[in-house]
N, C-alpha and C positions, 0 to 999 in steps of 0.2 A: 504494500500500500504506500502510495506517495503522499507526503504531507508537505505543505508549504505554509510557513508561519510568517505573518507580517509583524515586524517589531518596530514600534515607534521609537525614535531616538532623537536626542537633542531637541531643538524647538519644532522642527517640521521635517526631519529626515525619516526615512525608512531603511531598515535592514531586513533581510529575509533569510530564514532557515529553510533549506530544501532537504528533506529527509526521505530516503528510499532504501529499503532492504538493509537497514542497519547502518547506513552511511549518511552523514550529515554534512552539508556544505552551507556556509554563510556567504551571502552575497553582500559585499561591502561592510565596512566596520566603522560607522560613525562614532559609536561609543561602546564601551565594554559592558557596563552593568546590566542593561536590559537583555543583552545577548546571553550573558552568563546566567542570569536568572531564568531565562527561557530554557536554556540547555538543562539546568538543574531540575526544573519543574518536570521535564519530560524524560529525564534520565538518559539524554543523548550525549555522546561524545562528539566533539567538533573535529572533523577529519580534514576539511579544506576550507579555505577562504577564497572566494572568487572576487577579484577587484575589477570594477568597471573603469575607473580612471583615478587620477592622482590627487584630486582636490581633497583638502584637509577633512572636510565633513563626510568623506567616504573612507578614510583610512586612519583617522586619529585614534580610534579605539583599539587598533591592532596591538600596540605594545602591551597593554594591560591584558588583552585576551591571550597573548603569548606567554604571559606570566602564569596563566592558569591552565592553558590547553596547548596542544602540540599539533596544530593543523599544517598541512601543506599550503603555502601561499601561491596563488595562481593569478597571473595578470598578463597584460599585453607585452610581448617580447620587445617591440620597438620603443616601449615606454619604460623599460626596466630601469633606466638610469634615474628616474624620478618617482618610481613606485617604491614601497617597502621591498626589502630583499625577497625576490621571488624564488620559490623552489621549482616551479614549472612555468615556463614562459611560452605563451601561445600566440599564434598569428591567425588572421582571418581564414576561416575554413577549417581550422584545426578542430578536432573532436575531443571531448572529455566525457567521463562517466561519473555519475553520482549514483551509487548503488547499481541498479539495473537500467537507470535512465541514461540515454545517450544524448549529449548536447553538442552544439557547435558554436564557434566564435564568429561573431559578425562585427566587422569594423564599422563603427558608427561615428567616425570623426566629425567634428564640427564644434561642439561645446568645448572639447579639447581635441588636440591631435592624438590619435591612437586610443581614443575612447572605444571601448568594446562593449558589446551586449552578448549575453549568453542565452541561446535559444534551445529549449528542450521541448519535447512533445507537449503541446498544450500550454506552455508558459515561456515567456521571454523576459529576461531581466535587463532593463534598459538604462539603468542609472539615470543620468541627466540628459539623455538624448530624447527619445520619445517619452512624453509625460502624459498624464491624464488631462485631456483637453488642451495640451500645450506641448512645448518642447523646450529644451534648455537654451539659454542665451548662447550666441555664437561668439565665444571668447577667443579661440585660437585658430579655428578654421575659417572658411569663408561661406557665404550663403549657398552657392551651388554645392559645396561639399556637404553641408548639413541637409540640404534638400535631398541629395542623393542617398544619404544615410537613412533618412526617414522613408524614402521610397523602398529601400531594402526591407525595412521592417514591415512596410505595408503589404509586401508580398507573402508574408507568413499566413498560415491558415486563419480565416476570420474568427474562428472560435478560440484562438490563442488568448490567454490572459496576459496582460501587460503589467509587469511589476516594476514600477518606476520609483525613483529615489526620494521623492518629496511629496508632502501634502500641500500641493499648490492648486488643487482642482477648482476650488471655489473662485479664486482670483483669476485663474485661467479662463474659467467659464464666463465670467463677467466680460472679459475682453472678447472672447469668441462671439458673444451675443452682439457686439458692435460690428463684427465682420459679416455675420449671417443672421440678422435679426428675424428673418422669416423662416429659419430652419426649425421645423416643428420637433424634430428629434432632439435638437439642441435644447429647446425650451423644456421639453419633458425631462431631459437628463438633468438640467439645472435645477428643476424642482426636486428631483431625487437627491441631488448633491446638497441642496439647502437643508433638506430633512435629515440627511445622514450627518452632516456637520453639526447641526443643532443637537443631535443625539450623541455627538462625540464618536461617531463611527467613521472608520477610515474609508476613503474613496478609492484607495489603491488596494488590490489590483483593479484594472478595468479591462473590459472585453475589447479586443482589437476591432471587431465589427462595429462596436459603438464609437470607437475612435475614428474609424473611417467615415462614419455618418455625421460626426459632430466636431471633430478636431480640425480647426482651420488650417493648421500646418500640414496635415496629411491631405487636406482637400485642395490645397493650392495646385493650380493646373500646370505650373512650371516653376523653375528656379527664380525667375524674376518676380512672379507673384508671391512666392514664398518670402523672398527678401523684403518685399513691401510690407507684408503682414508681420514679419519678425521685427522690422524696424518700428512699426506702429506699436507693437507690444512693448518694445524696449522703452517707449515714451508714454506708455499708458498710465 
């Protein structure tokens, strides 16, 4: 049986525990205490940590985790010089296994260069690339690069669940409504998001089919349109 646990960290980050057939992987390490508590509560050992990118709010929990656990650290080979010390360095298209689950690496550069996502059957861990109703700011790459990265993710099966790195959905949705005010699927989704957040419920993960229907960054017709929308969001 596969289990995926969403773990709130810091002010608005998420980490995820992926557990299958006795093996447990952590995706990103914003902080240690919530992760260690989740592992203890379930009696799981931490076998590996899959890093999406080098930003501090995705890696700063690692030293404390390593003081209590002994996982293999996995990340992008081209970014190894600014990631925590890697035990396994991967490139786009490389495969990895968590228990009986087979996953693959997707280069989703844009937010950072050599940002990677991890795609497994039914789930993709996207860090700060594709987010619920949004996408990460384009800090290191350029707009065509980020557009191309999102298009890669858009080709995954529509029933894939998207596990992204932050609880930004409500703010992202308010912006999305300015881009497509007549999108009925978006309006319905935002009503759900408002109810969930009022109840303190996480809006991550989200269904890729729903992102394709409501996320303006996935719905941009080309890189130029994406760039216009991304710049508008930066100033929103």
